[in-house]
Structures are given as structure tokens and as C-alpha cells.
C-alpha positions, 0 to 999 in steps of 0.5 A: 378989024371984024374978024378980031372981035368976033374972035374976041366976042367967043372966047368971052362967050366961051369962057361965060358958057364953061364957067356957068357950065361948071358952076352947074357941075360943081352945085350938083356935085355939092348936091350930091353929098349934100344929099346923099348919105352912102358913100358907093352912092357918092362916088358912083355919081361923082363918077357918073357927072364928071365923066360924062357931065351932061349925061350925068346931071341930067340922070342925077336929077332924073333918078337920083332924088325920091321927091314927090314933086311940090303938089304931092308934097303939099297936099301931104303935110295937109294930111298930117293933122287928118292922120293924127287924129285918126290914129288917135280914134283907131286908139280908141279901140283898145281890144284889136292891139296888142303888145304880147309879141313873141322874142323874134318879133319883139323889136320889129313892133317895138320899132313900128310901135315907135315910128308909127304910132301904132302897135300890132293888131289882132283879131284878124283872118288870113289866109294865103294863096298862091294859085293865079285861078284861085287868087282871081275867083277869091277876088271876084267873089268878094266882088260880087258880095261887096256891099258899099265900096271896093278900092285897088292899087297896083303897079301893073294891071294888063289887060287880057286872060282872066283878068278882064274877068275882074274888071267886069266884075267892077263894073258889074259892081259899080252898076249896082251902086257900090263905089269903085276907084282903081289908082293904077301906076301910070308906067307899070300900066300903060297898056292899060291906059292904051285899051278902051278899059279906061273908058268902059270902066269910067262910064260906068262910073268908076273912078281910074286914076292914072298914078304919077303920070309922066310928062316933059313938067314932070321930069323938071318937078319929081323923080321921073322914075317913081313908081307907085308899086303898092298892090292892095284890094280893098273891099267894104274897108273890111277884107283885104289883098295884098301881096306880090302879084299884078293884075296881069294873067301869068300865061300871057305876061311877058311870055315872049321873052323866055323866062316862063310863067310870073309865080306868085302869091297873095293874102287875103285878110279879115278884120281891122288891119284892113281898115288900117290899109284902106285909111293908107290907101285914101292917104294915097288918094287924097296926094294924087288927086286932091281929093278925099276920101271919108276915113274908114268907118271904125265902129263896124269895121272895128269887130274882132274876125277871130278870137285867135290873139296870138296872130298879130299883124302890123303894116309898114311902108313908104311913102310922103305919109309913111315915116322915112326909111322905115322899109330898110330899117325894118329889114334890117331888124329884121335880119338882126332879129334871126337866131336859127333860120333866115329864108328870103324869097325875092325876084330882085336882089341888089341890097344896101352895103347894110342889108348885105353885111346884116345877111353875112353876119347872120349866115356867120353866127350859125344862122341857117340863112337861105335866099331864093332867087329866080334863075331867069330874070325880067331884068338884065341889069339886075340879073348882072348886077345881083350876082356882084354879091354871091361870092361874098353871100357864099364865102360867109354860109349863106345858101343861094337857091335859084329857081327855074320854073318861071320868074319867081315874083315871090317877096316873103322873109321868114325868121325862125318859123315865126316872123314873116314878111309879106308884100310888095318889097323886094330886097333892091334899091328901089323898094328901099328908097325909092317906090311906094311899097306896103308889106304886112308884118306877121308875129305867128308862128302857124301862119309862118310855117304855112308860107315856109312850105311855100318857100320849100316849095319853091327850093324844090324847084331850084338848083342851089348855086355851088361856091366852086363852080361859082369861082369858076365862072368865065372871066367876062362874067365878072366884067359884065356884073361890075358894069351892071353893078355900077349903075345900081344907084339907078336899079 
């Protein structure tokens, strides 16, 4: 009798568990259908949660949603009036704005103006630096000459080598009364936070913040692979650096994985665009810490740095204080604007369907489309998944070059040697919709030609992918490519 009752209880309990489980699976599936816009992502996630149910559901809630958590979202919403007022104030300086764009740049700058509320900015000096030693020396020199404040934000800070010289310069600056603030991504800069440098810096008066720190709680309340991917250095709200380089010494960083030294570029800027970048930093700081940095002073920093008015710069990015889907829309706009040539340099290439179609359409309408990728990659997932697109690109007439002298980490786009995008944005899902990114849009022939020379140097150190040899690759490589592409929503 007792055994019979236990069997009945077990069946009822098992049935309830099964019912709860399938209700949870159904609720997750409905959430995917409701919140995911791209059909390929819907199919992949539904397959994942039904083929590997428990793991699939956990993966979806951990990796599929780009939310920042309630605390950060609430802080960002409170900042909206503050941001709108700052934009209104900056418009009181009409001499720094221009809407006299080139024909190629006009669609993208109009998009930025309508969505971000600010026209293109003139009166800036900008310098490309593509040598690590020169970058470090320039940064240290600006730190040493700082008068008021220094801010930094990076995805990776890896102690060691010449990077330690920057740390020492910051400490010296703080000790002479300069306000120094550093924000570093928790995952990317894990070796930094495990080193002695955070303690030494804080003791010297530098504010060091670990951004998007991982914890058990964060797993349930925000997307855990959301990363702070911006790379910026700001000095006195007037000098700024951005580009692809993390604070790592390429002679030491990931030296044991056999991909060679990382190849990056940065730009140094003087002028009003630096003040706009400083404001982006202050917003990031408040969202992360809850503390407000006073808005960058407009009066002194709105002085025109150069009489060159043909160099027009705009800022695009992602995050709670940027318009949704801004990066994706900007990339599509710049690709469709191409008339003669489109050159893309990116270390990670897993584009959306919209972007791959736009690139192929450009090539098929006669645009000379060139994509420069690293032959060796630090991510095995990206290395294989990106190859899924090669056949379609080659058939459309796109030229694909694979850089052989190290890991090409530069992220640039040039259209018709007139319009350039340079910053932290990769052509992959993470940059399009997940990570916090920043990039400069530059409408200027002289600058674009300087950048084009660097891209040409990359091409000279690359091998072009031959379509006939590509189709002769082994069958098992095709299977591996498709397998890794299956994880595209996570890349």
C-alpha cells in the first residue's frame, strides 16, 4: 500500500516537474520570438533550447540579451535631461559645427545628426599613430603636460613592458594634483586587477573602477558577456586618443599562442571632438559608479584648434546613452554610400545578413571592395565562423586579403578615399549589438588618404584569397566552418 502511494506521488511530482519545465521552455521560446528581430537568430536559439534544453535556456538568459541590469538602466534614464541639456548648451557654439559634407559622407552625417542630435564638428587636429612605441611616447608626454584631469577607459590593460610606463606616469600626475580616473573592463583586464597596480594607483589618489564586474548575481540580472570595449584616453577634455589598441605591450601580449604581435593604430585628437568624447566618458562613469562628473567645460575647450574646416568629425557608439542600433545603421549607410572603393580592415568578421548583402551588392555594382583580415586569429570560433561568408563574398567580386605578419587588430573603413571610420568597432555581432563601442567618422580626403596608405601596407603584407583554391579546400573544413557558425549569436 505504501509503495503504491509512493508510486502515485512520484508520478504526480514528475508530471508537475515536467509541466513546469515545458512551461519554462515555452515561455523562453515566446521571449525569443518577441525580442529577437533576425530570423536566423530565432531559428538558432529555438534549436538550441529544444536540442539541449536546460543548457540552451541557461545560455539564452546569460548571452542573448543586451540588458545592462536595472541599476545601470535606471541611472541612464535619470541622465536623459542632463544629456539633452548638455547637447543644447554645446549648440550655443555654432562655429564648431558644419553641415557642408562631401557627397559620400552626407548620408551618414545626416543619420548621425538626426539620431544623435549633433552635426559634424570642425576645428580639430588629428594625427594617425600606427607604431606602438610612438603611441606610448605620445601618451606619456600628454600625461606629463596635463593641467587638470586625465581619464582612461580600456577593455584590456595587461601589466608589463612599456605599458607600466603609462602607469608610472599616471601616478606621478596624480601626485602633482591631476585628477585621474580609470575604467577597465572586468573580464578584459582581469590580469590588471589581479596585479599590484590597482592598490598602488588607489594609494596614489587615482580612482580605478572595475567595469561590469562578474558575479553570481550578475548572471541572473544582466547579460554576462556584455563588455566595455571602448578605448579612450582624455587629457584636460581637449586632447583625446582612440583606436584599436588596448593597453598591452605587443611584445608580451598573448605571445604563446603563435599568432605574432598585435598590429594596431590610434589617433590623437585636439579640439572640440575631444570634449564630446569626454562627455561620453562622464556618462559611462555615472552609469557604472552612480557618481556624476561635472560636464566638460565648454568655454575653453570650444576654441578652434585648426583653421582647417574641411576636416569634419562625428562620433558614433553604442551603450545606454547612444541611440539603439546606431552602429549597425551607420555601417550599412557607409557601405551603401560607396561609389568607387570600399576598404574594410577588421580582426573579427561575423557580419549580419544585412551587412553581408550590402558588401556583396557594392561589389556587384562595380565598387572595388577589399576586406583585410588577419590570417591568424586569437579566437578559434571567429577564425572558422568567418569563413562561412568567404564563398559569397568571392563570388560577388570582393577581394579578401589575409594579413600574415602578426595579428591585425586594426578596425577601419574607408570609402572612396574620402570618408573614414576608425575606432573599436569590429564587423561582428558583438560590436553591432552587444559591447560598448566608440568610433570616429571623418569626412576628409587628406586624412582618408593617410589611412589608405596604412591599409595598403597591410595589403602588401597579405596574401589574396584565390576563389579557385578556396573551393578546393578539404570537405572537413566546410563542416567545421558550419559548426562554428552555428554559435554565431554568441560571437
